[in-house]
C-alpha positions in Angstrom: 0.4 0.2 -0.4 2.8 2.8 0.6 5.5 1.4 -1.8 6.1 4.6 -3.2 6.1 6.8 -0.6 6.8 10.5 -1.6 7.0 13.6 0.5 5.9 17.2 0.0 6.8 19.5 2.8 10.3 19.4 4.3 10.3 18.6 8.0 10.4 15.8 10.9 9.2 12.3 9.9 8.1 9.8 12.9 6.9 6.1 12.2 6.3 3.3 15.1 6.8 -1.2 14.0 4.8 -2.4 16.2 6.1 -7.0 16.5 2.8 -8.8 18.4 2.2 -12.7 18.3 -1.7 -12.2 18.2 -3.9 -9.8 16.7 -5.4 -6.9 18.6 -8.9 -5.2 18.5 -7.9 -1.9 17.1 -10.2 -1.9 13.5 -8.2 1.8 13.0 -5.2 -0.1 13.1 -6.7 -2.4 10.2 -4.8 -1.7 7.1 -7.1 0.9 4.9 -5.9 0.9 1.2 -8.4 4.1 0.5 -6.1 6.3 3.2 -3.0 3.7 4.5 -1.3 6.5 6.2 -2.9 6.5 9.8 -2.9 10.2 11.7 -2.2 9.2 16.0 -5.0 10.3 18.1 -4.5 10.3 21.8 -7.6 8.3 22.4 -5.3 5.6 20.0 -1.7 5.5 21.7 -4.0 5.2 24.9 -6.3 1.9 23.4 -2.8 0.3 21.8 -1.0 0.8 25.1 -4.5 -1.0 27.4 -4.1 -3.9 24.6 -0.2 -4.1 24.4 -0.4 -4.8 27.8 -2.5 -7.8 27.8 0.8 -9.6 26.2 3.1 -11.7 27.2 5.1 -11.2 24.2 5.8 -7.2 22.0 8.3 -5.2 20.7 8.0 -1.2 19.9 10.4 -0.3 17.3 10.3 3.4 16.4 12.2 5.5 13.7 12.5 9.5 13.5 14.1 11.1 10.4 14.2 14.6 8.5 12.5 15.5 5.1 15.5 18.0 3.3 14.6 19.7 0.9 16.2 17.9 -3.0 16.4 21.7 -4.4 19.6 22.0 -3.7 
């Protein structure tokens, strides 16, 4: 769904990856081809955190980077 990510604005981009053994019951987290990039809200993080704490084995990975202009 996001094979060709392109940025139209300079700034900071952040990504979160979560590895789990069992699916979470969070419908808003399911991939949506019409809107593949989730815009996080505070309620999303709270719901995610609550469900992760019910699992025995999970890992979260975070990465950020600065998008710069290609026009040098």
